[in-house]
Structure formats: C-alpha cells, structure tokens
C-alpha positions in Angstrom: 43.7 1.3 -0.5 44.6 4.5 1.4 45.2 6.3 -1.9 41.8 5.1 -3.2 39.9 6.1 -0.1 41.7 9.5 0.0 40.8 10.2 -3.6 37.2 9.2 -3.3 36.9 11.4 -0.1 38.4 14.3 -2.0 36.1 13.9 -4.9 33.0 13.6 -2.6 34.1 16.6 -0.6 34.6 18.7 -3.7 31.2 17.9 -5.2 29.4 18.5 -1.9 31.3 21.7 -1.2 30.7 23.1 -4.7 27.0 22.3 -4.5 26.9 24.2 -1.3 28.6 27.2 -2.9 26.2 26.9 -5.8 23.3 27.1 -3.4 24.7 30.2 -1.7 25.4 31.8 -5.1 21.8 31.1 -6.2 20.4 32.6 -3.0 22.5 35.8 -3.6 21.3 36.0 -7.2 17.7 35.5 -6.2 17.8 38.5 -3.8 16.2 41.7 -4.9 18.4 44.1 -6.8 18.4 46.7 -4.1 19.8 44.2 -1.6 22.5 42.8 -3.9 24.0 46.2 -4.5 27.4 45.9 -6.2 26.8 42.2 -7.0 25.1 43.2 -10.2 28.5 44.3 -11.5 30.1 40.9 -11.2 31.4 39.1 -14.3 28.8 36.7 -15.8 29.6 33.1 -16.5 30.0 32.5 -20.2 27.3 29.9 -21.0 28.1 29.6 -24.7 29.7 26.3 -25.9 33.0 28.2 -25.6 34.6 26.0 -28.3 34.9 28.8 -30.9 33.2 29.0 -34.2 34.7 26.0 -36.0 32.3 26.2 -39.0 33.1 25.7 -42.6 32.6 29.4 -43.2 35.6 30.3 -41.1 37.7 27.3 -42.4 36.9 25.2 -39.2 39.2 27.5 -37.2 38.4 27.3 -33.4 39.4 30.4 -31.4 39.8 28.9 -27.9 40.8 25.8 -26.1 38.4 24.2 -23.7 39.2 22.4 -20.4 42.9 22.8 -20.8 43.5 21.7 -17.2 44.2 24.5 -14.7 44.6 26.9 -17.6 40.9 26.5 -18.5 39.8 28.3 -21.7 42.6 30.1 -23.5 42.9 31.6 -27.0 44.5 28.9 -29.1 47.0 31.3 -30.7 48.3 32.2 -27.2 48.6 28.6 -25.9 52.3 27.7 -25.6 51.9 24.1 -26.9 51.4 22.5 -30.3 47.6 22.0 -30.5 45.0 21.6 -33.1 41.2 21.4 -32.6 38.8 19.4 -34.8 35.4 21.0 -34.7 32.0 19.3 -34.8 31.3 20.6 -38.3 34.7 19.4 -39.6 34.0 15.9 -38.2 30.6 15.9 -39.9 31.8 17.2 -43.3 34.8 14.8 -43.5 32.4 11.9 -42.6 34.8 10.4 -40.1 32.7 7.6 -38.8 34.6 6.6 -35.6 37.5 7.4 -33.3 39.8 4.9 -35.0 39.4 6.9 -38.2 40.4 10.2 -36.4 44.0 9.6 -37.2 43.3 10.5 -40.8 42.8 14.1 -39.7 45.4 14.4 -36.9 48.4 16.1 -38.5 51.1 14.8 -36.3 49.8 11.3 -35.5 50.9 8.3 -37.5 48.2 6.6 -39.5 46.8 3.6 -37.6 45.3 0.5 -38.9 41.6 0.2 -39.9 40.5 -2.4 -37.4 37.0 -0.8 -37.0 37.3 -1.3 -33.3 36.3 2.3 -32.5 39.3 2.6 -30.1 41.2 5.8 -29.7 44.9 6.2 -30.4 47.2 9.1 -30.8 50.8 8.7 -31.7 52.8 11.9 -31.9 56.5 12.8 -31.6 57.5 9.1 -31.6 55.2 7.9 -28.8 51.6 6.6 -28.5 48.7 7.1 -26.1 45.3 5.4 -26.0 43.9 7.1 -22.9 42.0 10.3 -23.8 40.1 12.8 -21.7 36.4 13.5 -21.6 35.5 17.1 -20.9 39.0 17.6 -19.5 38.8 14.6 -17.1 41.3 11.7 -17.2 40.9 8.1 -16.2 39.0 6.1 -18.8 40.4 4.3 -21.9 39.6 5.2 -25.5 36.9 2.6 -25.9 33.3 3.6 -26.1 33.5 7.2 -27.5 31.0 8.1 -30.2 31.8 11.1 -32.5 28.0 11.8 -32.9 28.1 13.0 -29.3 31.3 15.1 -29.6 31.4 18.9 -29.9 35.1 19.1 -30.7 38.4 17.2 -30.3 41.4 19.0 -28.8 44.7 17.4 -29.9 47.8 18.2 -27.9 51.2 17.1 -29.2 53.8 16.3 -26.5 53.6 16.4 -22.7 50.7 17.3 -20.5 52.2 16.6 -17.0 51.5 20.0 -15.4 47.9 20.1 -16.7 46.8 16.6 -16.0 49.5 14.9 -13.8 50.7 11.5 -14.8 50.5 11.3 -18.6 52.3 10.0 -21.6 54.6 11.6 -24.1 52.5 10.5 -27.0 50.2 13.5 -27.1 46.7 13.8 -25.7 43.2 13.8 -27.0 40.4 15.7 -25.2 36.8 14.9 -26.3 34.4 17.7 -25.4 30.8 16.4 -25.3 28.0 18.4 -27.0 26.3 21.0 -24.8 22.8 22.5 -24.9 22.3 25.3 -27.4 20.9 28.8 -26.7 18.5 28.5 -29.6 16.3 25.7 -30.8 18.4 23.2 -32.9 17.2 20.2 -34.9 19.3 18.1 -37.3 19.0 14.7 -38.7 21.6 12.9 -40.8 21.2 9.7 -42.9 23.7 7.9 -45.1 26.0 5.1 -46.0 29.6 5.0 -44.7 30.6 2.5 -47.4 29.8 -1.1 -48.4 26.2 -0.8 -47.0 27.1 0.6 -43.6 23.9 2.5 -43.1 23.7 5.3 -40.6 21.1 7.7 -39.0 21.3 10.2 -36.2 19.2 12.9 -34.7 20.6 16.0 -32.8 18.1 18.2 -30.9 18.8 21.0 -28.5 17.6 24.3 -27.1 16.5 26.3 -24.0 13.7 25.6 -21.5 12.0 27.9 -18.9 13.3 31.1 -20.5 16.9 29.9 -20.4 16.8 28.5 -16.9 17.4 25.0 -18.3 19.0 23.8 -21.5 19.1 20.4 -23.2 20.9 18.5 -26.0 19.7 15.1 -27.1 21.5 12.8 -29.5 20.2 9.5 -30.9 22.2 7.4 -33.4 21.9 3.9 -35.0 24.2 2.2 -37.5 23.9 -1.2 -39.1 25.4 -2.9 -42.2 28.4 -4.2 -44.0 31.8 -2.5 -44.3 34.1 -2.3 -47.2 35.9 -5.4 -45.9 34.3 -8.6 -47.1 32.3 -10.5 -44.4 32.6 -7.7 -41.9 29.5 -6.1 -40.3 29.0 -3.3 -37.8 26.1 -2.4 -35.5 26.2 0.8 -33.3 23.7 2.6 -31.1 23.9 5.7 -29.0 21.6 7.7 -26.7 23.0 10.8 -25.0 21.5 13.7 -23.0 23.2 16.9 -21.8 21.4 19.2 -19.3 22.3 22.7 -18.1 20.9 24.5 -15.1 21.6 28.3 -14.9 19.9 29.9 -11.9 21.9 33.1 -12.3 24.2 34.9 -14.7 27.1 33.9 -12.5 26.4 30.2 -12.0 25.9 27.2 -14.3 25.6 23.5 -13.5 26.2 21.0 -16.3 25.4 17.3 -16.5 25.8 14.7 -19.3 24.8 11.1 -19.7 25.2 8.6 -22.6 24.8 4.9 -23.2 26.3 3.3 -26.3 26.8 -0.1 -27.9 29.3 -1.1 -30.6 29.4 -4.5 -32.2 31.6 -5.7 -35.1 31.5 -9.2 -36.6 34.6 -10.3 -38.5 37.5 -8.6 -36.8 40.1 -7.7 -39.4 43.5 -8.9 -38.3 47.0 -8.5 -39.6 50.0 -10.9 -39.2 52.8 -11.5 -36.8 54.9 -8.3 -36.4 58.1 -10.4 -36.4 58.6 -10.5 -40.1 62.4 -11.2 -40.1 64.4 -12.0 -42.1 62.4 -10.2 -44.7 59.1 -8.3 -45.0 56.3 -10.4 -46.2 54.3 -9.3 -49.3 51.2 -7.1 -48.7 47.8 -8.8 -48.9 44.4 -7.6 -50.1 42.9 -5.3 -47.4 39.4 -5.9 -48.9 39.5 -9.5 -47.7 38.9 -10.6 -44.1 42.0 -12.2 -42.7 40.3 -13.7 -39.7 37.4 -16.1 -39.2 34.0 -14.7 -39.8 33.1 -15.9 -36.2 35.4 -13.3 -34.6 33.7 -10.3 -33.1 34.0 -7.4 -30.7 31.1 -6.2 -28.5 31.4 -3.0 -26.5 28.9 -1.5 -24.0 29.6 1.9 -22.4 27.9 4.1 -19.9 29.2 7.6 -19.1 27.8 10.2 -16.7 29.2 13.5 -15.5 28.5 16.6 -13.5 30.2 20.0 -13.7 29.8 23.5 -12.1 31.2 26.9 -12.8 30.6 30.1 -10.8 32.0 33.6 -10.8 31.9 34.3 -7.0 33.0 37.9 -7.5 35.3 40.0 -9.7 38.3 38.1 -8.3 37.4 34.5 -7.7 35.9 31.8 -10.0 35.4 28.1 -9.2 35.4 25.3 -11.8 34.8 21.7 -10.9 33.6 18.5 -12.6 33.3 14.7 -12.1 32.9 11.9 -14.6 32.1 8.2 -14.3 32.6 5.8 -17.2 32.1 2.1 -17.5 33.2 0.0 -20.5 32.5 -3.7 -20.9 34.3 -5.3 -23.9 33.8 -8.9 -25.1 36.1 -10.1 -27.8 36.6 -13.3 -29.9 39.8 -12.5 -31.8 42.4 -14.3 -33.8 46.0 -13.9 -34.6 47.9 -14.9 -37.8 51.5 -16.1 -37.7 53.7 -16.2 -40.8 55.3 -19.6 -41.5 58.6 -20.1 -43.5 60.5 -23.1 -44.7 64.2 -23.9 -43.8 65.3 -21.4 -46.5 63.1 -18.6 -44.9 60.8 -18.7 -47.9 57.1 -17.9 -47.0 55.0 -21.0 -47.2 51.8 -19.8 -45.6 50.4 -18.8 -42.2 48.4 -20.2 -39.3 45.5 -18.8 -37.3 44.8 -19.0 -33.6 41.6 -17.9 -31.9 41.3 -16.4 -28.4 38.5 -15.0 -26.2 38.6 -12.2 -23.7 36.1 -10.3 -21.5 37.1 -7.1 -19.8 35.4 -4.4 -17.8 36.8 -0.9 -17.0 35.4 1.3 -14.3 36.8 4.9 -14.1 36.0 7.8 -11.9 37.8 11.1 -12.4 37.4 14.8 -11.5 38.9 18.2 -11.0 38.3 21.3 -8.9 40.0 24.6 -9.5 39.8 28.1 -8.1 40.9 31.0 -10.2 41.9 34.4 -8.9 42.5 37.5 -11.0 44.3 40.5 -9.7 46.9 43.2 -10.6 50.2 43.9 -8.9 52.7 46.6 -10.0 51.0 46.9 -13.4 51.1 43.1 -14.1 47.9 41.1 -14.5 47.8 37.8 -12.7 45.5 34.8 -13.0 46.5 32.4 -10.3 44.9 28.9 -10.3 45.1 26.4 -7.5 43.4 23.0 -7.7 43.2 19.3 -7.8 42.5 16.6 -10.4 42.7 12.8 -10.3 41.1 9.5 -11.1 40.6 5.9 -10.0 40.5 3.2 -12.6 39.8 -0.5 -12.1 40.3 -3.1 -14.8 38.7 -6.5 -14.6 39.4 -9.5 -16.8 37.3 -12.5 -17.5 38.2 -15.9 -16.3 37.8 -18.9 -18.6 37.7 -22.5 -17.4 39.2 -25.1 -19.7 37.6 -28.5 -20.0 40.3 -29.9 -17.7 39.2 -27.6 -15.0 42.2 -25.3 -15.0 41.8 -21.5 -14.9 43.2 -19.1 -17.5 42.8 -15.5 -18.3 42.4 -16.2 -22.0 41.8 -19.4 -23.9 43.7 -20.0 -27.1 42.3 -22.3 -29.7 44.1 -25.1 -31.4 46.5 -24.0 -34.2 44.7 -24.1 -37.5 46.0 -25.8 -40.6 48.4 -23.8 -42.7 46.9 -21.6 -45.3 48.4 -20.4 -48.6 49.8 -16.9 -48.6 47.4 -14.5 -50.2 44.3 -16.7 -50.0 41.9 -15.8 -47.2 38.8 -17.8 -48.1 39.6 -20.8 -46.0 40.6 -18.4 -43.1 37.1 -16.9 -43.1 35.5 -20.3 -42.6 38.0 -21.5 -40.0 36.1 -23.2 -37.2 36.2 -21.3 -33.9 34.9 -23.2 -30.8 32.5 -21.4 -28.5 35.1 -20.3 -26.0 32.6 -18.3 -24.0 30.9 -21.5 -22.7 33.8 -21.7 -20.2 33.5 -18.1 -19.1 33.2 -17.9 -15.3 33.3 -14.3 -14.1 35.2 -11.0 -14.0 38.0 -10.4 -11.5 40.2 -7.5 -10.8 43.4 -7.5 -12.9 44.7 -3.9 -12.3 44.0 -0.8 -10.3 45.4 2.7 -10.7 44.9 5.7 -8.5 46.4 9.1 -9.4 45.8 12.4 -7.8 47.4 15.8 -8.5 47.6 19.1 -6.7 48.8 22.1 -8.8 49.4 25.8 -8.6 49.9 28.0 -11.6 50.1 31.6 -12.6 49.6 33.5 -15.9 51.3 36.9 -15.6 50.6 39.4 -18.4 53.4 42.0 -18.0 52.0 44.0 -20.9 50.5 43.4 -24.3 53.7 41.8 -25.6 55.1 39.6 -22.7 53.4 36.8 -20.8 54.9 34.3 -18.3 53.0 31.1 -17.6 54.4 28.8 -14.9 53.3 26.2 -12.4 54.0 23.1 -10.4 52.1 19.9 -10.1 52.5 17.4 -7.3 51.5 14.0 -8.6 51.1 10.7 -6.8 50.3 7.4 -8.4 49.6 3.9 -7.1 49.4 0.9 -9.5 48.5 -2.6 -8.5 48.5 -5.8 -10.6 46.5 -8.9 -9.7 46.3 -12.5 -10.9 42.9 -12.4 -12.5 42.6 -16.2 -12.0 43.2 -16.2 -8.2 42.5 -12.6 -7.2 45.9 -12.4 -5.5 47.8 -9.2 -5.8 51.0 -9.8 -7.8 52.7 -6.4 -8.0 52.4 -2.9 -6.7 54.2 0.4 -7.3 53.8 3.7 -5.6 55.5 6.8 -6.8 55.2 10.6 -6.4 56.9 13.5 -8.2 56.9 17.2 -8.7 56.3 18.2 -12.3 57.1 21.9 -13.1 56.2 23.8 -16.2 57.2 27.2 -17.4 56.4 29.1 -20.7 57.5 32.5 -21.9 55.4 34.1 -24.6 56.3 37.2 -26.7 53.9 38.9 -29.1 55.8 41.3 -31.4 52.4 42.2 -33.1 48.9 41.0 -32.2 48.9 38.5 -35.1 52.1 36.7 -34.0 52.9 34.7 -30.8 56.3 33.2 -30.1 56.9 31.0 -27.1 59.3 28.7 -25.2 58.0 26.0 -23.0 59.7 23.5 -20.6 57.5 20.8 -19.1 58.4 17.9 -16.8 56.1 14.9 -16.8 55.7 11.7 -14.7 54.9 8.9 -17.1 52.5 6.2 -15.8 53.6 2.8 -14.7 52.8 -0.1 -17.0 51.3 -3.5 -16.0 53.0 -5.9 -18.4 50.4 -7.6 -20.7 49.5 -11.3 -20.6 51.6 -12.3 -23.7 55.0 -11.4 -22.1 57.1 -13.7 -19.9 56.9 -11.2 -17.1 53.1 -10.8 -17.4 51.6 -9.0 -14.4 54.8 -7.2 -13.4 54.5 -3.4 -12.8 57.1 -1.4 -14.6 57.8 1.7 -12.5 56.7 5.3 -13.5 59.4 7.4 -15.0 60.3 11.1 -15.4 60.4 12.7 -18.8 61.4 16.1 -20.0 60.3 18.2 -23.0 61.6 21.5 -24.4 59.6 23.3 -27.1 60.1 26.5 -29.1 57.2 27.7 -31.3 55.6 30.4 -33.3 51.9 30.9 -34.1 50.6 33.5 -36.6 47.2 34.4 -38.0 47.5 34.7 -41.7 45.6 37.5 -43.6 42.8 35.2 -44.6 42.3 34.2 -41.0 44.0 30.8 -41.0 46.2 29.9 -37.9 49.7 28.7 -38.8 52.0 27.2 -36.2 55.5 25.9 -36.2 57.4 24.2 -33.3 60.8 22.6 -32.6 61.0 20.2 -29.7 63.2 17.8 -27.8 61.9 14.9 -25.7 63.9 12.8 -23.2 62.0 9.6 -22.4 62.7 6.1 -21.2 62.5 3.4 -23.8 60.5 0.2 -23.3 61.2 -2.9 -25.4 60.9 -6.7 -25.5 64.2 -8.4 -24.9 63.7 -10.6 -27.9 61.8 -8.3 -30.2 58.5 -10.2 -29.9 55.4 -9.9 -27.7 56.3 -13.1 -26.0 59.6 -12.0 -24.6 60.3 -10.0 -21.4 59.1 -6.4 -21.5 61.9 -4.2 -20.1 62.4 -0.5 -19.3 66.2 -0.1 -19.4 67.0 2.7 -21.7 66.7 6.2 -22.7 65.3 7.6 -26.0 65.8 11.1 -27.3 63.2 12.4 -29.8 63.8 15.6 -31.6 61.7 17.1 -34.3 59.5 19.7 -35.9 55.7 20.1 -36.1 53.8 22.4 -38.4 50.1 22.8 -38.9 47.5 25.1 -40.4 43.8 25.5 -39.9 41.5 28.0 -41.6 40.8 30.0 -44.8 43.4 30.9 -47.4 41.6 33.6 -49.3 37.8 33.5 -49.6 37.3 30.0 -51.1 40.2 27.7 -50.1 40.3 25.9 -46.7 43.3 24.0 -45.4 43.4 21.7 -42.3 46.6 19.7 -41.8 50.3 19.6 -41.1 53.7 18.1 -41.3 55.8 16.3 -38.6 59.4 15.3 -38.6 60.8 13.1 -35.8 64.4 12.1 -35.1 64.0 9.3 -32.6 67.1 7.5 -31.4 67.8 5.1 -28.5 70.7 6.7 -26.6 71.0 4.4 -23.6 70.3 0.7 -23.1 71.4 -2.4 -21.2 71.7 -3.9 -24.7 74.6 -2.0 -26.4 73.6 -3.4 -29.8 70.4 -1.2 -29.9 72.1 2.1 -29.0 71.7 4.6 -31.9 68.9 2.6 -33.4 65.7 4.2 -34.6 62.8 4.2 -32.1 60.3 1.3 -32.4 57.3 2.0 -34.7 58.2 5.6 -35.3 57.8 7.1 -38.8 60.5 9.7 -39.6 57.9 12.0 -41.1 54.2 12.4 -41.7 52.2 14.8 -43.8 48.5 15.2 -43.8 46.5 17.9 -45.6 42.7 18.2 -46.0 41.5 20.9 -48.4 38.2 22.4 -49.5 37.4 24.8 -52.4 34.1 26.6 -52.7 33.3 26.7 -56.5 32.5 30.2 -57.6 30.1 29.2 -60.4 27.7 27.0 -58.3 26.6 28.6 -55.0 26.9 26.0 -52.2 29.0 23.5 -54.0 32.4 22.6 -52.4 35.1 20.2 -53.6 36.9 18.3 -50.9 40.0 16.1 -50.8 43.0 15.1 -48.9 46.5 13.6 -49.0 47.9 11.7 -46.1 51.5 10.4 -46.0 53.0 8.1 -43.4 56.8 7.6 -43.5 58.5 4.2 -43.2 58.8 2.6 -39.8 60.7 -0.3 -38.3 59.2 -3.4 -36.7 59.1 -4.1 -33.0 62.7 -5.4 -33.0 65.2 -2.6 -33.8 67.9 -5.1 -34.6 66.3 -7.0 -37.5 66.6 -4.2 -40.0 63.0 -4.8 -41.3 60.9 -1.7 -42.1 57.4 -1.1 -43.2 57.5 1.1 -46.4 56.0 4.6 -46.3 52.7 5.2 -48.2 50.3 7.9 -49.2 46.5 7.8 -49.1 44.2 10.1 -51.0 40.6 11.2 -50.5 38.2 13.0 -52.9 34.7 14.3 -52.4 32.2 17.0 -52.7 29.6 18.8 -50.6 26.4 20.7 -51.6 24.6 23.0 -49.2 21.2 24.5 -50.0 17.9 25.4 -48.4 14.8 23.4 -49.3 11.5 25.0 -48.1 13.2 26.7 -45.3 15.2 23.6 -44.2 19.0 23.7 -44.4 20.1 20.7 -46.5 23.6 19.3 -47.0 24.6 16.5 -49.2 28.1 15.0 -48.8 30.0 12.5 -50.9 33.5 11.2 -50.2 35.9 8.5 -51.4 38.6 7.5 -48.9 41.7 5.7 -50.0 40.9 6.8 -53.6 43.6 4.6 -55.2 42.7 1.6 -52.9 46.3 1.5 -51.6 47.3 -1.6 -49.7 49.8 -0.9 -46.9 51.3 -2.5 -43.8 50.5 -0.4 -40.7 52.5 -1.7 -37.7 52.0 -4.6 -38.9 48.3 -4.6 -39.7 46.3 -3.5 -42.7 45.0 -0.1 -43.6 41.3 0.4 -44.6 40.4 -0.3 -48.2 38.7 2.2 -50.5 35.3 3.3 -49.2 32.5 5.4 -50.8 30.5 7.4 -48.3 27.3 9.4 -48.9 25.2 11.3 -46.3 22.4 13.9 -46.2 21.6 16.3 -43.4 18.4 18.2 -42.8 17.7 20.7 -40.1 17.8 24.2 -38.6 
C-alpha cells in the first residue's frame, strides 16, 4: 500500500507541477515582445507528429524513434538497439486488421496463432512479452488496442530495463496514438477483411483557432464473418486527440478512446502435451470450438501529456495514461485422447467462463539539459516513470454454493479426429448465470528513477549511459475470498551503456550493455501452485550492431547479441504442474532487418533472426543443454512492393514469412512443431478522382492455405481482403 500511495502521489505532483510550469510558460509567451527580450531566441517545441515520414514513397522508412523513454526522440540510425518502426501507411497498405496479426510484419517475432482475439504479443530472441506501451507509457496489457487509432508501432528487440524499468527480455512494442495534423485531413476507408468481415472507418484532423488547437477524430465499425467457419467479429472505436499550443515553446496533448471488440466462435487448438508423437494437423478453416464460445472486450483509454522548452538549456516532458479493460470470455479447450497403444482415437472438449477487469495508471516525467563541456556536447536526462496495475477476476458460484474463479463444464463426448462438426454444436451451459462479482486477483506497483547522459565527443564518437533504480511490488489475492495469498517486493539498479562510432555519416556501429530487472510472475490458475508469486530476477544483455543507409535510402541493420535470463518451466511439462523458476537460459543470436527503397521502384520491409537458446542451469539435470521452450531456431519475414513502370499508380505487393521448428512445453519429450512458410500476394492502385485521392487495395494472406501448428494452436486460413480509401 505504501508503494501504491507513493506512486499516486508522485504522479499527481508531477501533473500539477507541470501544469503550473505550463501556465508560467504561457504567461511569458503572452508578454509583449519588448518585455520578453532574449526569450524570442528560445528553441521551439516541435509540434509535428515527429514519427518521420513513413510513407510508401520513401519505402515506409521512419527517421526517428518516438517516446524512447528518457532518450526521447532519436534518429533511428543512431539508436544503439535493434529496432524497426511500422508506420501508419504501412499498416494501412498491408491491411493488417488487428494487433494479433501484427506478428506477420514483425521481422524478429515468431508467428503467433490466429485466434482473432486482438491481443498483442511479441516474441523475440527466444522470449515473449504481451504488455506493450501506449505513447511510451507502461502498465496496461495488450488487450483493447485498435490499429485504426495508431500512428506507428515501435518494435524493440531485446531488453528495455534502463528506459522503462522492470521489463521482459522478449522485446517491446510501443503504440503511438494518432495526433492532430497541421493541415486539414479527411480519409474514409471501406472494405472486407475476408469471409464477409466488413469494415469502415473515418479519420479526420486539422488545426483550429489559427493553430492554437488541433484535433484528430477516428471512428471505426466492423461486422461480419471471418475466414473461419461459424466465426463472427464485431468491432467499434471512437477516438479523439486534442492539442493545445499557447506558445511556440509549449504544447499540451490529450487523447481519449473507447472501443469494443466481440468475437463469436473462439478458435481453439489442442492440448500442447502431444507426446509421445505429434498429432496430425487439422483444417484451420473449421471452428474447433463450440459456436457458443465468445470473447467480449470493452476498453477506455485517456491520457495527458506536456512538453515545454523552458530555455536553451532545459526541456520538460511528462505524460500520464489511464486504461481500463474488461474482458468476458466463454472459452473451450480440446484434449487429445489416445488408446493403450498411444494411437489417436479422438479428442474431448471442455468449456470454461471467465470475467476479468484490468485498471492501469502510468506516467513519466523527464527534464532534459543540453550543454557543452571541453568541446563535448551533453544531453543529460533525469526523470521518473512508473505504473500501478490492478487485475480483478470474476467469481462464479456453482449450483452447490461453492465459489470458484472459473467454472469448467462437464467433459464432452469423445469426437473423431479431423471432424469438427459435432464440436461446433457442443452444448455449453450458461455459465454466466452464476457470475457474482469482480474481486482483486493481483496488484503490481512499479516506479523507476533514472539518470542518463548522451555525450557527443565529435561527429564520429558518442557515448550513451545511464542508471535506473527500479522498485516493484507484486501481490497475489484469492479472488474467491479476497485474502492476500502472496507478496513480493524487490528493487534493483539497472545500468546501461552504449558506445557508438560513425566512420562515415551513412554508417553507425555500436556496442550496448543493458541490465534489466524482469517482473515477478503471479502463477496462473491452472498450475498446482496457483497464486504463488515467483520473484523478479536480473537479466543481462550484450549487443553489437551496425546500421547503414543504403544508396536508395533503405536502412539496413545487423546485430549480434547474448542474453542471460532465468528459465521458467512446469515441473511435469504441462500447464497443470508446478510452475518453477530454477534455472538459467543463455540465448545467443543474430538479427538483421531492412526498411526502405531499393532503387526507385522496389520496397523491402522485413528481416531474419537466428536464436541459439539453451538451458544452462536447472534443478532438473535432464533438461540442461535442451533447447528453450517454444523458441524457433530462425525466422525470416520479408514484405515487398514493386511500382510497375507501365501503369502509373499500380503497385504489386507480396510477402514470405518463415517460422522455424519449435519444441513443445516439455523439453524432454522430443516433440517439435515443424517449421512452415506463409505467402501473401496483392496489389494496390492509387489515383485521383475529381480531386480526391483514391486508393484500392487487394491482398491474399496465406496464399497457399497452409495449415500449421503454432504453439500448439492453428494459424489463420487463406483470406481475401479488399479495401478502398478516399480522402485528402
């Protein structure tokens, strides 16, 4: 409770203090020019979107990062980490419909299953993370993010401990929301994402009161059937961003959005414990769950930010974000059944219900100072960031009066392997009749204080270094009784240092060391030690890389890395055993990616990743030397566009996406999921009709309709997408 009160007090003080500073700055800017004197020479706040160009004309290359923690905005080529940025126009032209589908375009992330749950997952360098940032602020989970409201997606492979405090080694996603535009903007898009999944959205923005205010409004609706039989989706979004700029040196930003996401017929895979042999793949066009299953998500998000150049030396940056997700799910799980000779004889289905609510508040406040000593330029940043997150779970009352966090239906009759028709019509009782209320299940409080310095010795050499003091408190509760069952408090210092060398302006080489405090884990309800809090742990990363701008303008990067991380695993290889944290895993590998134009007509966006993930230390000697759980040895993803020379405005598009083989959740059973490759093919035509810019897009994803196991679920089937955009 003390941590929570402290963090709320700090956030409140930061917001009030910065509003006071904003008021003073506004008063200064409002003074007559003769009384302000030298103040007119102060650096202006950059009020552009500051996310680079990112258009198709430049091959979707984005010049600068945005909200990179205490480092702020920095040229992507001179950022000493493996990063790629997916721009707004790239997301539109590839017709990526939700955050689950983002993995198709993330070069170093393994391809995840097509559940159509609109959840966010990144899995790089042998680890996974499902907790992204919004406008550079941590705290909320990946549920309830709509790409129609996103300006760009920053993808960081590897550690982020110094920038954001407690984090994970599975990479990081930062979603930057759309901002007001300097000029009037209007665009509407209609289309079908495949199978009759109809979609329409409106994007409007511009200035007001001679630029004193700016606005950006997004409205979206989606309804229809997907490419999976008996699966339907409904989505809706309303978002508004407002800017207030009383002077050239001060800007106040706010954003709000409300969204709903509902899917009927949740696609489900099968038990991950496939030993002693992998089961045959099934048709991913069929629904392998009852039609009555569903997921319903409601989200509200609101934020406030401020940036002010106080003078030539000092700049303040601060922001706060509040997000609430409420998720109601009626799900099912399939279990493979075998006879005494281990031959597959069928599978059974079970239904379960859950209701959960997440409330997250996060924020940051930084002060930047620029000065020169002995010919070296410094940018020193001191600041704070942190978040409070509360998770509540629904309580269900069984007919006998007992309380349970989740209710599991009776085991269904056994179904024949490969026949899903009877599964679709499996009777699911109305488990929500016994729903009582929501009670606290977990609470996490994290705050961080950091100090960093960027020292430019000359045009060739730069040193970036800093230290982050991070403190985290995690509590687990029995959602049925409300009694606290576990608590863990930890604190740590996380240093980071990077040395950059630019032999020529087009080439940047770097070496980075970063130390990170990984978050504690509240063991899930399926494990024997459910509710136990596994303690936070310290991880280390070393990275050496090179980035170069090719003659055509594309940015090419290559990085070698080594990660030292603890390993978590179930003691019996299933999600019903005891989850433990008793080992050490070493991940070594290579990342390569490219974004931009190759010549005048060819665009490439993608990359290759190789991971050598081995368990080096464990309480169970039999797993030492085994391959890491769920880690593909390599992935390759490449999206390409070619502007045809003989038809002005016509562009051919396509992609190839390879995911290497991975093992199951038990590293001892020798069962692996085969690697597979998916292909896309499409076209885009851009023209002007009576002064209105018009773009038609057509795309086929999973061109060959490949069926594949994806840890251990199903990938998406072939989908035909068609959209048309009109605007100016």
